[in-house]
Structure formats: structure tokens, C-alpha cells
C-alpha positions as a Python dict, from the first residue, in 0.01 Angstrom:
ca = {
    (1, 'X'): (0, 0, 0),
    (2, 'X'): (-346, 54, 144),
    (3, 'X'): (-588, 250, -72),
    (4, 'X'): (-669, 599, 52),
    (5, 'X'): (-1039, 533, 69),
    (6, 'X'): (-974, 240, 304),
    (7, 'X'): (-776, 463, 533),
    (8, 'X'): (-1056, 723, 548),
    (9, 'X'): (-1310, 454, 602),
    (10, 'X'): (-1116, 297, 887),
    (11, 'X'): (-1057, 636, 1049),
    (12, 'X'): (-1422, 729, 1009),
    (13, 'X'): (-1524, 401, 1187),
    (14, 'X'): (-1272, 468, 1466),
    (15, 'X'): (-1408, 832, 1504),
    (16, 'X'): (-1765, 701, 1524),
    (17, 'X'): (-1666, 457, 1799),
    (18, 'X'): (-1474, 724, 1981),
    (19, 'X'): (-1777, 953, 1984),
    (20, 'X'): (-1970, 681, 2153),
    (21, 'X'): (-1711, 679, 2435),
    (22, 'X'): (-1755, 918, 2730),
    (23, 'X'): (-1397, 1040, 2808),
    (24, 'X'): (-1092, 1193, 2641),
    (25, 'X'): (-780, 1026, 2791),
    (26, 'X'): (-463, 1234, 2808),
    (27, 'X'): (-137, 1095, 2944),
    (28, 'X'): (119, 1364, 3030),
    (29, 'X'): (494, 1322, 2975),
    (30, 'X'): (533, 1256, 3348),
    (31, 'X'): (313, 949, 3318),
    (32, 'X'): (1, 1085, 3485),
    (33, 'X'): (-326, 1017, 3306),
    (34, 'X'): (-638, 1234, 3311),
    (35, 'X'): (-988, 1152, 3182),
    (36, 'X'): (-1187, 1447, 3048),
    (37, 'X'): (-1559, 1453, 2962),
    (38, 'X'): (-1625, 1404, 2599),
    (39, 'X'): (-1902, 1508, 2358),
    (40, 'X'): (-1959, 1491, 1990),
    (41, 'X'): (-1970, 1794, 1747),
    (42, 'X'): (-2088, 1701, 1393),
    (43, 'X'): (-1959, 1345, 1442),
    (44, 'X'): (-1620, 1457, 1576),
    (45, 'X'): (-1509, 1401, 1937),
    (46, 'X'): (-1463, 1728, 2136),
    (47, 'X'): (-1365, 1830, 2484),
    (48, 'X'): (-1416, 2148, 2695),
    (49, 'X'): (-1143, 2413, 2716),
    (50, 'X'): (-1230, 2448, 3086),
    (51, 'X'): (-1180, 2081, 3162),
    (52, 'X'): (-832, 2092, 3000),
    (53, 'X'): (-714, 2316, 3289),
    (54, 'X'): (-661, 1998, 3497),
    (55, 'X'): (-375, 1895, 3268),
    (56, 'X'): (-164, 2165, 3436),
    (57, 'X'): (-253, 2037, 3784),
    (58, 'X'): (-404, 2342, 3934),
    (59, 'X'): (-164, 2589, 3774),
    (60, 'X'): (-393, 2687, 3479),
    (61, 'X'): (-661, 2955, 3480),
    (62, 'X'): (-965, 3004, 3259),
    (63, 'X'): (-1081, 3353, 3164),
    (64, 'X'): (-1421, 3483, 3280),
    (65, 'X'): (-1569, 3440, 2935),
    (66, 'X'): (-1423, 3083, 2911),
    (67, 'X'): (-1238, 3162, 2585),
    (68, 'X'): (-877, 3179, 2711),
    (69, 'X'): (-690, 2903, 2906),
    (70, 'X'): (-367, 3041, 3054),
    (71, 'X'): (-110, 2781, 3161),
    (72, 'X'): (244, 2793, 3281),
    (73, 'X'): (351, 2683, 2934),
    (74, 'X'): (147, 2930, 2728),
    (75, 'X'): (-213, 3024, 2632),
    (76, 'X'): (-488, 2851, 2433),
    (77, 'X'): (-755, 3073, 2271),
    (78, 'X'): (-1094, 2983, 2124),
    (79, 'X'): (-1416, 3154, 2028),
    (80, 'X'): (-1774, 3034, 1982),
    (81, 'X'): (-1861, 2926, 1624),
    (82, 'X'): (-1494, 2964, 1522),
    (83, 'X'): (-1323, 2718, 1285),
    (84, 'X'): (-988, 2807, 1438),
    (85, 'X'): (-802, 2736, 1755),
    (86, 'X'): (-495, 2947, 1845),
    (87, 'X'): (-211, 2898, 2101),
    (88, 'X'): (82, 3103, 2206),
    (89, 'X'): (416, 3026, 2373),
    (90, 'X'): (663, 3279, 2486),
    (91, 'X'): (846, 3270, 2150),
    (92, 'X'): (572, 3210, 1895),
    (93, 'X'): (203, 3209, 1807),
    (94, 'X'): (16, 2949, 1605),
    (95, 'X'): (-328, 2848, 1500),
    (96, 'X'): (-498, 2552, 1327),
    (97, 'X'): (-815, 2506, 1135),
    (98, 'X'): (-1078, 2281, 1297),
    (99, 'X'): (-1304, 2031, 1116),
    (100, 'X'): (-1606, 2164, 1298),
    (101, 'X'): (-1675, 2499, 1472),
    (102, 'X'): (-1618, 2554, 1841),
    (103, 'X'): (-1952, 2503, 2025),
    (104, 'X'): (-2076, 2654, 2347),
    (105, 'X'): (-2342, 2505, 2582),
    (106, 'X'): (-2373, 2833, 2774),
    (107, 'X'): (-2103, 2745, 3031),
    (108, 'X'): (-1821, 2579, 2846),
    (109, 'X'): (-1656, 2590, 2503),
    (110, 'X'): (-1608, 2258, 2327),
    (111, 'X'): (-1328, 2214, 2078),
    (112, 'X'): (-1263, 1922, 1839),
    (113, 'X'): (-984, 1692, 1965),
    (114, 'X'): (-822, 1738, 1627),
    (115, 'X'): (-696, 2085, 1720),
    (116, 'X'): (-710, 2061, 2097),
    (117, 'X'): (-463, 1772, 2106),
    (118, 'X'): (-210, 1960, 1888),
    (119, 'X'): (-245, 2273, 2105),
    (120, 'X'): (-193, 2072, 2429),
    (121, 'X'): (110, 1895, 2282),
    (122, 'X'): (261, 2219, 2155),
    (123, 'X'): (234, 2386, 2494),
    (124, 'X'): (398, 2094, 2664),
    (125, 'X'): (660, 2092, 2381),
    (126, 'X'): (601, 1717, 2343),
    (127, 'X'): (504, 1476, 2070),
    (128, 'X'): (139, 1379, 2042),
    (129, 'X'): (86, 1009, 2005),
    (130, 'X'): (-281, 915, 1929),
    (131, 'X'): (-358, 558, 2036),
    (132, 'X'): (-715, 614, 1926),
    (133, 'X'): (-920, 924, 1831),
    (134, 'X'): (-986, 991, 2200),
    (135, 'X'): (-663, 858, 2364),
    (136, 'X'): (-366, 1094, 2356),
    (137, 'X'): (-15, 1027, 2491),
    (138, 'X'): (234, 1310, 2521),
    (139, 'X'): (596, 1215, 2519),
    (140, 'X'): (921, 1420, 2493),
    (141, 'X'): (1127, 1367, 2182),
    (142, 'X'): (1439, 1162, 2241),
    (143, 'X'): (1753, 1379, 2270),
    (144, 'X'): (1944, 1386, 1943),
    (145, 'X'): (2279, 1198, 1914),
    (146, 'X'): (2562, 1453, 1913),
    (147, 'X'): (2876, 1344, 1740),
    (148, 'X'): (3221, 1478, 1835),
    (149, 'X'): (3314, 1753, 1591),
    (150, 'X'): (3652, 1913, 1531),
    (151, 'X'): (3710, 2221, 1747),
    (152, 'X'): (3694, 2448, 1446),
    (153, 'X'): (3332, 2338, 1374),
    (154, 'X'): (3052, 2460, 1615),
    (155, 'X'): (2826, 2195, 1759),
    (156, 'X'): (2479, 2247, 1604),
    (157, 'X'): (2200, 2316, 1856),
    (158, 'X'): (1967, 2022, 1930),
    (159, 'X'): (1640, 2024, 1724),
    (160, 'X'): (1300, 1925, 1860),
    (161, 'X'): (1127, 1673, 1637),
    (162, 'X'): (829, 1819, 1459),
    (163, 'X'): (483, 1747, 1602),
    (164, 'X'): (298, 1472, 1395),
    (165, 'X'): (-11, 1579, 1202),
    (166, 'X'): (-327, 1460, 1391),
    (167, 'X'): (-483, 1158, 1222),
    (168, 'X'): (-801, 1341, 1111),
    (169, 'X'): (-617, 1612, 923),
    (170, 'X'): (-715, 1436, 606),
    (171, 'X'): (-1078, 1556, 669),
    (172, 'X'): (-974, 1922, 723),
    (173, 'X'): (-645, 2027, 570),
    (174, 'X'): (-428, 2276, 756),
    (175, 'X'): (-427, 2633, 637),
    (176, 'X'): (-99, 2808, 582),
    (177, 'X'): (36, 2970, 900),
    (178, 'X'): (16, 3344, 925),
    (179, 'X'): (320, 3554, 1013),
    (180, 'X'): (362, 3638, 1376),
    (181, 'X'): (153, 3943, 1465),
    (182, 'X'): (255, 4266, 1640),
    (183, 'X'): (248, 4246, 2022),
    (184, 'X'): (-7, 4535, 2012),
    (185, 'X'): (-255, 4332, 1810),
    (186, 'X'): (-543, 4137, 1958),
    (187, 'X'): (-424, 3778, 1922),
    (188, 'X'): (-748, 3610, 2037),
    (189, 'X'): (-897, 3722, 1707),
    (190, 'X'): (-691, 3450, 1543),
    (191, 'X'): (-915, 3198, 1706),
    (192, 'X'): (-1228, 3367, 1588),
    (193, 'X'): (-1140, 3405, 1218),
    (194, 'X'): (-1421, 3173, 1106),
    (195, 'X'): (-1290, 2975, 806),
    (196, 'X'): (-1128, 3280, 636),
    (197, 'X'): (-753, 3292, 594),
    (198, 'X'): (-715, 3666, 596),
    (199, 'X'): (-490, 3800, 864),
    (200, 'X'): (-674, 4121, 924),
    (201, 'X'): (-1046, 4108, 903),
    (202, 'X'): (-1277, 4404, 953),
    (203, 'X'): (-1474, 4374, 1269),
    (204, 'X'): (-1843, 4445, 1331),
    (205, 'X'): (-1798, 4614, 1671),
    (206, 'X'): (-2155, 4732, 1729),
    (207, 'X'): (-2506, 4628, 1617),
    (208, 'X'): (-2778, 4874, 1712),
    (209, 'X'): (-3155, 4864, 1687),
    (210, 'X'): (-3392, 5165, 1713),
    (211, 'X'): (-3765, 5183, 1709),
    (212, 'X'): (-3872, 5467, 1468),
    (213, 'X'): (-4244, 5384, 1488),
    (214, 'X'): (-4483, 5102, 1565),
    (215, 'X'): (-4403, 4952, 1222),
    (216, 'X'): (-4043, 5079, 1151),
    (217, 'X'): (-3726, 4931, 1296),
    (218, 'X'): (-3381, 5062, 1217),
    (219, 'X'): (-3074, 4824, 1227),
    (220, 'X'): (-2718, 4964, 1214),
    (221, 'X'): (-2393, 4763, 1180),
    (222, 'X'): (-2079, 4958, 1270),
    (223, 'X'): (-1727, 4829, 1184),
    (224, 'X'): (-1380, 4929, 1273),
    (225, 'X'): (-1280, 4949, 909),
    (226, 'X'): (-1427, 4974, 563),
    (227, 'X'): (-1701, 4720, 485),
    (228, 'X'): (-1609, 4634, 132),
    (229, 'X'): (-1929, 4464, 33),
    (230, 'X'): (-2255, 4314, 175),
    (231, 'X'): (-2548, 4117, 32),
    (232, 'X'): (-2893, 4257, -4),
    (233, 'X'): (-3114, 4155, 294),
    (234, 'X'): (-3347, 3853, 258),
    (235, 'X'): (-3678, 3829, 440),
    (236, 'X'): (-3975, 3595, 459),
    (237, 'X'): (-4266, 3619, 700),
    (238, 'X'): (-4114, 3741, 1031),
    (239, 'X'): (-3751, 3630, 951),
    (240, 'X'): (-3473, 3865, 826),
    (241, 'X'): (-3128, 3746, 717),
    (242, 'X'): (-2832, 3985, 669),
    (243, 'X'): (-2508, 3842, 526),
    (244, 'X'): (-2181, 4035, 534),
    (245, 'X'): (-1871, 3867, 382),
    (246, 'X'): (-1510, 3899, 509),
    (247, 'X'): (-1596, 4052, 841),
    (248, 'X'): (-1574, 3928, 1201),
    (249, 'X'): (-1848, 3976, 1463),
    (250, 'X'): (-1691, 4110, 1784),
    (251, 'X'): (-1980, 4324, 1917),
    (252, 'X'): (-2045, 4236, 2281),
    (253, 'X'): (-2429, 4200, 2234),
    (254, 'X'): (-2698, 4177, 1972),
    (255, 'X'): (-2979, 4433, 1984),
    (256, 'X'): (-3296, 4363, 2183),
    (257, 'X'): (-3624, 4547, 2125),
    (258, 'X'): (-3986, 4462, 2202),
    (259, 'X'): (-4042, 4420, 1831),
    (260, 'X'): (-3753, 4170, 1796),
    (261, 'X'): (-3831, 3826, 1933),
    (262, 'X'): (-3492, 3672, 1875),
    (263, 'X'): (-3155, 3751, 1721),
    (264, 'X'): (-2843, 3540, 1650),
    (265, 'X'): (-2519, 3547, 1457),
    (266, 'X'): (-2310, 3273, 1310),
    (267, 'X'): (-2012, 3223, 1085),
    (268, 'X'): (-2079, 3035, 756),
    (269, 'X'): (-1771, 3004, 528),
    (270, 'X'): (-1661, 3356, 456),
    (271, 'X'): (-1990, 3515, 568),
    (272, 'X'): (-2101, 3651, 900),
    (273, 'X'): (-2472, 3586, 905),
    (274, 'X'): (-2723, 3773, 1129),
    (275, 'X'): (-3072, 3638, 1168),
    (276, 'X'): (-3356, 3843, 1323),
    (277, 'X'): (-3701, 3713, 1413),
    (278, 'X'): (-3962, 3990, 1447),
    (279, 'X'): (-4297, 3977, 1625),
    (280, 'X'): (-4474, 4102, 1314),
    (281, 'X'): (-4448, 4009, 948),
    (282, 'X'): (-4200, 4196, 748),
    (283, 'X'): (-4333, 4405, 459),
    (284, 'X'): (-4000, 4543, 328),
    (285, 'X'): (-3637, 4594, 417),
    (286, 'X'): (-3433, 4877, 268),
    (287, 'X'): (-3044, 4874, 288),
    (288, 'X'): (-2805, 5165, 241),
    (289, 'X'): (-2456, 5279, 358),
    (290, 'X'): (-2393, 5554, 618),
    (291, 'X'): (-2031, 5612, 520),
    (292, 'X'): (-1769, 5340, 454),
    (293, 'X'): (-1795, 5176, 797),
    (294, 'X'): (-2166, 5166, 871),
    (295, 'X'): (-2462, 4974, 712),
    (296, 'X'): (-2817, 5079, 769),
    (297, 'X'): (-3121, 4851, 727),
    (298, 'X'): (-3471, 4995, 761),
    (299, 'X'): (-3722, 4721, 836),
    (300, 'X'): (-4092, 4797, 765),
    (301, 'X'): (-4342, 4577, 952),
    (302, 'X'): (-4700, 4494, 870),
    (303, 'X'): (-4983, 4570, 1111),
    (304, 'X'): (-5147, 4871, 1280),
    (305, 'X'): (-5133, 5013, 1624),
    (306, 'X'): (-5167, 4773, 1919),
    (307, 'X'): (-5499, 4756, 2103),
    (308, 'X'): (-5500, 4847, 2474),
    (309, 'X'): (-5513, 4471, 2566),
    (310, 'X'): (-5216, 4397, 2341),
    (311, 'X'): (-5016, 4680, 2496),
    (312, 'X'): (-5062, 4526, 2842),
    (313, 'X'): (-5008, 4163, 2746),
    (314, 'X'): (-4741, 3983, 2939),
    (315, 'X'): (-4490, 3971, 2650),
    (316, 'X'): (-4164, 4077, 2817),
    (317, 'X'): (-4019, 3944, 3145),
    (318, 'X'): (-3707, 4102, 3289),
    (319, 'X'): (-3480, 3888, 3510),
    (320, 'X'): (-3223, 4074, 3714),
    (321, 'X'): (-2923, 3864, 3842),
    (322, 'X'): (-2810, 4065, 4141),
    (323, 'X'): (-2455, 4217, 4163),
    (324, 'X'): (-2181, 4135, 3909),
    (325, 'X'): (-1836, 4255, 3803),
    (326, 'X'): (-1646, 4427, 4087),
    (327, 'X'): (-1956, 4383, 4313),
    (328, 'X'): (-1936, 4026, 4442),
    (329, 'X'): (-2238, 4065, 4666),
    (330, 'X'): (-2242, 3832, 4961),
    (331, 'X'): (-1951, 3589, 4996),
    (332, 'X'): (-2047, 3242, 5139),
    (333, 'X'): (-1879, 3057, 5426),
    (334, 'X'): (-1653, 2875, 5172),
    (335, 'X'): (-1585, 3177, 4941),
    (336, 'X'): (-1860, 3147, 4681),
    (337, 'X'): (-1975, 3480, 4540),
    (338, 'X'): (-2343, 3578, 4532),
    (339, 'X'): (-2301, 3729, 4185),
    (340, 'X'): (-2207, 3393, 4040),
    (341, 'X'): (-2501, 3211, 4192),
    (342, 'X'): (-2759, 3469, 4079),
    (343, 'X'): (-2633, 3469, 3724),
    (344, 'X'): (-2638, 3084, 3700),
    (345, 'X'): (-2997, 3074, 3834),
    (346, 'X'): (-3099, 3355, 3593),
    (347, 'X'): (-2959, 3171, 3290),
    (348, 'X'): (-3137, 2849, 3391),
    (349, 'X'): (-3460, 3044, 3453),
    (350, 'X'): (-3437, 3199, 3103),
    (351, 'X'): (-3413, 2855, 2949),
    (352, 'X'): (-3712, 2725, 3141),
    (353, 'X'): (-3921, 3031, 3057),
    (354, 'X'): (-3846, 2990, 2683),
    (355, 'X'): (-3989, 2643, 2710),
    (356, 'X'): (-4284, 2724, 2939),
    (357, 'X'): (-4388, 3057, 2785),
    (358, 'X'): (-4257, 3047, 2426),
    (359, 'X'): (-4431, 3364, 2322),
    (360, 'X'): (-4277, 3573, 2593),
    (361, 'X'): (-3937, 3750, 2545),
    (362, 'X'): (-3704, 3711, 2841),
    (363, 'X'): (-3445, 3992, 2906),
    (364, 'X'): (-3162, 3965, 3145),
    (365, 'X'): (-3011, 4285, 3287),
    (366, 'X'): (-2675, 4107, 3257),
    (367, 'X'): (-2578, 3775, 3109),
    (368, 'X'): (-2221, 3773, 3212),
    (369, 'X'): (-1997, 3881, 3500),
    (370, 'X'): (-2017, 4260, 3462),
    (371, 'X'): (-2122, 4553, 3684),
    (372, 'X'): (-2460, 4707, 3624),
    (373, 'X'): (-2561, 5009, 3848),
    (374, 'X'): (-2885, 4971, 4043),
    (375, 'X'): (-3060, 5257, 3867),
    (376, 'X'): (-2964, 5118, 3527),
    (377, 'X'): (-3130, 4784, 3601),
    (378, 'X'): (-3475, 4949, 3626),
    (379, 'X'): (-3395, 5155, 3314),
    (380, 'X'): (-3326, 4838, 3119),
    (381, 'X'): (-3663, 4696, 3226),
    (382, 'X'): (-3842, 5006, 3120),
    (383, 'X'): (-3656, 5040, 2788),
    (384, 'X'): (-3747, 4681, 2699),
    (385, 'X'): (-4112, 4759, 2789),
    (386, 'X'): (-4107, 4485, 3047),
    (387, 'X'): (-4430, 4368, 3203),
    (388, 'X'): (-4258, 4189, 3495),
    (389, 'X'): (-3936, 4246, 3690),
    (390, 'X'): (-3768, 3990, 3920),
    (391, 'X'): (-3434, 4059, 4092),
    (392, 'X'): (-3247, 3752, 4218),
    (393, 'X'): (-3032, 3767, 4538),
    (394, 'X'): (-2892, 3554, 4813),
    (395, 'X'): (-2924, 3643, 5176),
    (396, 'X'): (-2670, 3658, 5454),
    (397, 'X'): (-2665, 3704, 5831),
    (398, 'X'): (-2423, 3954, 5993),
    (399, 'X'): (-2201, 3669, 6116),
    (400, 'X'): (-2083, 3345, 5952),
    (401, 'X'): (-2176, 3060, 6000),
    (402, 'X'): (-2525, 3142, 6125),
    (403, 'X'): (-2840, 2932, 6184),
    (404, 'X'): (-3066, 3160, 5990),
    (405, 'X'): (-3181, 2999, 5662),
    (406, 'X'): (-3469, 2988, 5413),
    (407, 'X'): (-3625, 3184, 5128),
    (408, 'X'): (-3816, 3512, 5126),
    (409, 'X'): (-3967, 3742, 4866),
    (410, 'X'): (-3986, 4120, 4893),
    (411, 'X'): (-4202, 4391, 4740),
    (412, 'X'): (-4128, 4764, 4732),
    (413, 'X'): (-4269, 4948, 5031),
    (414, 'X'): (-4122, 5112, 5339),
    (415, 'X'): (-3957, 4846, 5564),
    (416, 'X'): (-4182, 4738, 5853),
    (417, 'X'): (-3931, 4523, 6045),
    (418, 'X'): (-3565, 4575, 6144),
    (419, 'X'): (-3474, 4258, 5956),
    (420, 'X'): (-3636, 4381, 5631),
    (421, 'X'): (-3460, 4718, 5667),
    (422, 'X'): (-3127, 4540, 5724),
    (423, 'X'): (-3172, 4331, 5406),
    (424, 'X'): (-3253, 4639, 5203),
    (425, 'X'): (-2949, 4829, 5337),
    (426, 'X'): (-2721, 4544, 5248),
    (427, 'X'): (-2854, 4514, 4892),
    (428, 'X'): (-2848, 4894, 4847),
    (429, 'X'): (-2489, 4924, 4971),
    (430, 'X'): (-2361, 4848, 4619),
    (431, 'X'): (-2406, 5213, 4530),
    (432, 'X'): (-2065, 5281, 4684),
    (433, 'X'): (-1916, 5121, 4371),
    (434, 'X'): (-2105, 5347, 4133),
    (435, 'X'): (-1955, 5653, 3963),
    (436, 'X'): (-2226, 5884, 4102),
    (437, 'X'): (-2378, 5761, 4430),
    (438, 'X'): (-2529, 6102, 4493),
    (439, 'X'): (-2813, 6028, 4254),
    (440, 'X'): (-2966, 5815, 4538),
    (441, 'X'): (-2954, 6077, 4815),
    (442, 'X'): (-3300, 6215, 4744),
    (443, 'X'): (-3457, 5868, 4753),
    (444, 'X'): (-3479, 5907, 5131),
    (445, 'X'): (-3750, 6164, 5114),
    (446, 'X'): (-3961, 6306, 4825),
    (447, 'X'): (-3827, 6087, 4542),
    (448, 'X'): (-3863, 5771, 4752),
    (449, 'X'): (-4230, 5865, 4807),
    (450, 'X'): (-4277, 5925, 4427),
    (451, 'X'): (-4110, 5598, 4341),
    (452, 'X'): (-4324, 5416, 4585),
    (453, 'X'): (-4633, 5584, 4439),
    (454, 'X'): (-4528, 5473, 4089),
    (455, 'X'): (-4500, 5119, 4214),
    (456, 'X'): (-4832, 5143, 4400),
    (457, 'X'): (-5014, 5126, 4070),
    (458, 'X'): (-4879, 4768, 4042),
    (459, 'X'): (-4879, 4689, 4410),
    (460, 'X'): (-5157, 4428, 4392),
    (461, 'X'): (-4993, 4248, 4099),
    (462, 'X'): (-4658, 4258, 4272),
    (463, 'X'): (-4825, 4105, 4582),
    (464, 'X'): (-4975, 3827, 4371),
    (465, 'X'): (-4641, 3754, 4206),
    (466, 'X'): (-4468, 3751, 4540),
    (467, 'X'): (-4718, 3504, 4680),
    (468, 'X'): (-4674, 3268, 4384),
    (469, 'X'): (-4296, 3288, 4406),
    (470, 'X'): (-4286, 3224, 4779),
    (471, 'X'): (-4526, 2927, 4756),
    (472, 'X'): (-4338, 2764, 4471),
    (473, 'X'): (-3993, 2816, 4625),
    (474, 'X'): (-4099, 2661, 4953),
    (475, 'X'): (-4280, 2356, 4796),
    (476, 'X'): (-4007, 2294, 4531),
    (477, 'X'): (-3688, 2348, 4721),
    (478, 'X'): (-3793, 2245, 5073),
    (479, 'X'): (-3613, 2543, 5222),
    (480, 'X'): (-3772, 2713, 5522),
    (481, 'X'): (-4047, 2965, 5451),
    (482, 'X'): (-3946, 3311, 5581),
    (483, 'X'): (-4255, 3472, 5419),
    (484, 'X'): (-4313, 3787, 5215),
    (485, 'X'): (-4157, 4111, 5326),
    (486, 'X'): (-4149, 4475, 5219),
    (487, 'X'): (-3853, 4712, 5210),
    (488, 'X'): (-3715, 5012, 5008),
    (489, 'X'): (-3486, 4839, 4755),
    (490, 'X'): (-3334, 5089, 4509),
    (491, 'X'): (-3328, 4824, 4230),
    (492, 'X'): (-3714, 4796, 4244),
    (493, 'X'): (-3779, 5173, 4253),
    (494, 'X'): (-3702, 5235, 3886),
    (495, 'X'): (-3909, 4954, 3739),
    (496, 'X'): (-4251, 5077, 3611),
    (497, 'X'): (-4407, 4730, 3631),
    (498, 'X'): (-4497, 4463, 3890),
    (499, 'X'): (-4161, 4384, 4063),
    (500, 'X'): (-4025, 4158, 4334),
    (501, 'X'): (-3686, 4089, 4490),
    (502, 'X'): (-3614, 3725, 4574),
    (503, 'X'): (-3370, 3612, 4853),
    (504, 'X'): (-3301, 3251, 4746),
    (505, 'X'): (-3127, 3141, 5069),
    (506, 'X'): (-2856, 3226, 5319),
    (507, 'X'): (-2494, 3195, 5205),
    (508, 'X'): (-2404, 3237, 5574),
    (509, 'X'): (-2571, 2902, 5651),
    (510, 'X'): (-2387, 2582, 5564),
    (511, 'X'): (-2696, 2388, 5452),
    (512, 'X'): (-2835, 2676, 5238),
    (513, 'X'): (-2488, 2737, 5094),
    (514, 'X'): (-2454, 2374, 4977),
    (515, 'X'): (-2795, 2393, 4816),
    (516, 'X'): (-2731, 2727, 4640),
    (517, 'X'): (-2401, 2633, 4487),
    (518, 'X'): (-2521, 2295, 4355),
    (519, 'X'): (-2663, 2242, 4010),
    (520, 'X'): (-2953, 2059, 4165),
    (521, 'X'): (-3031, 2348, 4393),
    (522, 'X'): (-3001, 2611, 4125),
    (523, 'X'): (-3230, 2420, 3892),
    (524, 'X'): (-3485, 2363, 4169),
    (525, 'X'): (-3488, 2740, 4242),
    (526, 'X'): (-3518, 2824, 3869),
    (527, 'X'): (-3805, 2576, 3823),
    (528, 'X'): (-3988, 2720, 4121),
    (529, 'X'): (-3969, 3076, 3992),
    (530, 'X'): (-4066, 2965, 3640),
    (531, 'X'): (-4371, 2788, 3775),
    (532, 'X'): (-4464, 3096, 3978),
    (533, 'X'): (-4440, 3317, 3673),
    (534, 'X'): (-4652, 3073, 3469),
    (535, 'X'): (-4921, 3080, 3742),
    (536, 'X'): (-4903, 3465, 3746),
    (537, 'X'): (-4928, 3474, 3363),
    (538, 'X'): (-5240, 3264, 3365),
    (539, 'X'): (-5409, 3476, 3631),
    (540, 'X'): (-5295, 3798, 3459),
    (541, 'X'): (-5439, 3679, 3119),
    (542, 'X'): (-5776, 3621, 3285),
    (543, 'X'): (-5771, 3972, 3422),
    (544, 'X'): (-5706, 4121, 3077),
    (545, 'X'): (-6001, 3925, 2938),
}
């Protein structure tokens, strides 16, 4: 008999070799084989939930958040930073503990093959045969041999052979299975339990931040049940850490304030850990309860009032990905939605700005596919004390396909040309989806004048930003230069800061469409805008001096 340590050593070597490979090979029971992209998480091979959709040959669907894969055989559910993977068939629900947490690269969720293979096999109701840590064969169990029984004895129903335990289970033992939950429960939570085995965890459903003064920030954590215990906050320099055991973070967003440079949450063993990075050094943090379901942390910062120069520093940039949710925006010749392209460019732009301008906070008016009213986008920019506002859009001609193509940048002023007015009317048409479109009626007379006057204080800076953006877009992307225009865009009227609206190309033109939907094109546009902002920031800093 082979010694256990030799088995572990051999499997570890095999896993290391597997991680060096580039694909996860899956052979279906019908004999077809698919190769899925592979990556390593903590030394374990992993594959994307989105890429697994191909195993159902076009009949599977991934949710908008990328956390749920719906197939004809059942559903697989995952969550970022979770140590659990859940799957459901019509008659049962199951989950498995993973050796490493689920990871997200911003677009896809990657799950260790240890759990993913078992979930895939379970939905296919097949046996999983691992030829190597990255090669999986699914095969149906042989039909049981049924012997002739006397008429008085019923023939027992055939039994499906149990699924084999994946080879790397020795590194992460299976937890006991929970009883099946009520149909009214939220089953995706099973996949987000962290590494706790409790069936019902209290959820942190909202995290709020409020500025009480220049040096006092209030943080609130609200739960859907009683928070039994929490640890005293820890801080050092500008960093604050809050640890709450036996809770699950389900709040849609983390708070964003000018005083908070960065915030994040992660699951570590039984703790949900929140980390906040402030722009000033922390002097003290006081914690207290506001009832059984709410925790309150008062953060006292060092430092006095900001100087006039500090108040006007370019420290917050607001990026507005146009459209979203039920508002698709323009639809391209081949059915691609403007809302998807603007969001992808915005996410890439945020990554580039974090690298190029590390001391600047970048705020997105939306970071997922959801509807944000036009008036609210300007409000977000003002609430975050933004110093720059850029709204991203795609252009379109009245008919498709159309020869018109190229990039153009707009500032807020009354439209001078019929084309500029047409573009503004198309972008403003989204108000028909809002709950109260009447709020925009007055913008055609007195309020439009007032809004334009408010922007006029930043008119010269908006013009400079538009010039930099247009120059960089043309030189970087090679798209035709349609120049700088002016029109009455509602989305720019509410922003009390230099603001521009960027039309990144025509989805009604085949060449522009190919460029806009490609990764290469989106990165080129994001790089151009980032370089323009960097040029603007350098010129703006010299003006402040």
C-alpha cells in the first residue's frame, strides 16, 4: 500500500503541472470534447463559470452579474471570494467546499476545478472520471443488472452510481450537506457562505458612510438580523479594519466619499473583513451599537481645514457610462447594445486612471448593468465632489448601415448645428424611461439658461478637456475626426464641474462597430481618454500654482 504522503506528493506535482497547462478539457457523455481557458488560483487550476456555458452547446445562459449559470439540466451558482459552490437540479440542491475562494477578474468568475467538475457532472447526472487534474471525462453509469424476481416481490428501482470524490478532496475535506432549503429562501446564498457551515447567516445588507465634518466620518453597517458580536476596530495610519464574525456581506455597494480613498470587503474564515483607506491619518475610531441590527463606527481624522488650493485639486474624476438597465441606448447593426460598450470602456478607463493618476479617486455613476436617471448622474458627480465629469456614449445615424463614422466630443452649450441638436435629442430621449420625466420640462427655457450659466464658470476648462480628448482619440484610435461640438445634453447640465460628453464612434457604421465591440478598440479608446485626462491634470495643476 502506498504511503499517504506519497499520494499527496504525487497529486501536488500533477496539480502543479496542470496549472502550467492552458486549457481545461471536458469530454461530454456524447463524446464531444471542449477546451476551456484555464488559470491558477493559489496553485489550483480553475476555470470561468461563463466559459462552462459552452458545455450545454448554446442552451445555457449566464446571469448579468456572472454568478449564475442556468442550463437545461439545472443551475450552478457562485459568488466572489466564496469558498462554496452550489448547484441545483429539479429535485435537489447541493453545495461543496472549495480549496480556494472564487476569484473575479472584473468580467468572469473563476472556480477551482475541484468543485466545478463535480457540479458539471452532477447536472449531467454522469460519473466524473479525472484523467488528470485538468482533463475530465463524463460518462453515464452502466445500467444495473436486473434479475428476474418472483411476481410477489416488486422489482427495485435502478440506482445511479454515486459520483466519485474529486482527487484533490484530500486537500479540502467536504463539509456535511445542509438540509434542502425552503423554496422561498435565497439559494444563491449557499454559494456565498464563505467557509462557515451555518445554514442561516445574518447578512450585512447596507454599508453607509456620512461626512459629519471635515475630520469626522460616520460608518454604519445594517443587517437583516441580530449581529451577535463584532471585534473592536483596528487602525494604523490611514487604514481602518472592521471584522464582523458569522455574517455575510450582501450589500450591493461599499460607501464612497471624498475622504475615503478605497474600500474593500473579503471573507477570511468565519469573519467578514472590511478595509477602508482614508485620505487623512486616523486619530481615533469609536464603535457602538444602534440597536441589535446596526453597528456604528465614528472615525476621527487628523488635520485641519483644507486650503483653497487643496479644495480645488483634481482629486475626484467621475466617469459616466451612458445608458444601462432597461435603457439599451443605440443598438448596432449586429445587435450590440451601447450600454454594454460604454460600461466596458469605463471599467477599462478606471483601471488605467488608477495606474496613471494613483492619487485621484475615480467614481463611476454605474459599475454594472443598471438604469440611472440622467439627473441622478450629475447628482452623483456633485455628491462625490468631483472635479471632472466625462460621459461616454456611442453615436448612430438615423439609418443602418450608414457611411457616417468617427469620434466627436461635446461640451454643454446651445446646439449650433442640426447634427449636434439631433445627437442631443437622441441622448436626451432616455427620460421617457424615468419615473418623472416632467422634471426636465423647464430645461427648455429658464432652467436651461441657469444650468448653462452654472457650466459657464467651467466653460474654458471644459473646452480644454474636450480638445485633449478629441486629439488623443483621433491619434490613438485612427478613427475619423468629427471635431468638437456643443449641444444641450441633460446629463451635463447637473454637473457643477468641467464636463464633456464623448461619442466614441458610430454603431450604425460596420467599421466603427467592429472597432467598438472589440477588446482592442475598447482599450484604445480608454487609453486615449486616460492620456487626455493626464494632460488636462498637468495643465490644471500648473493653473493652481
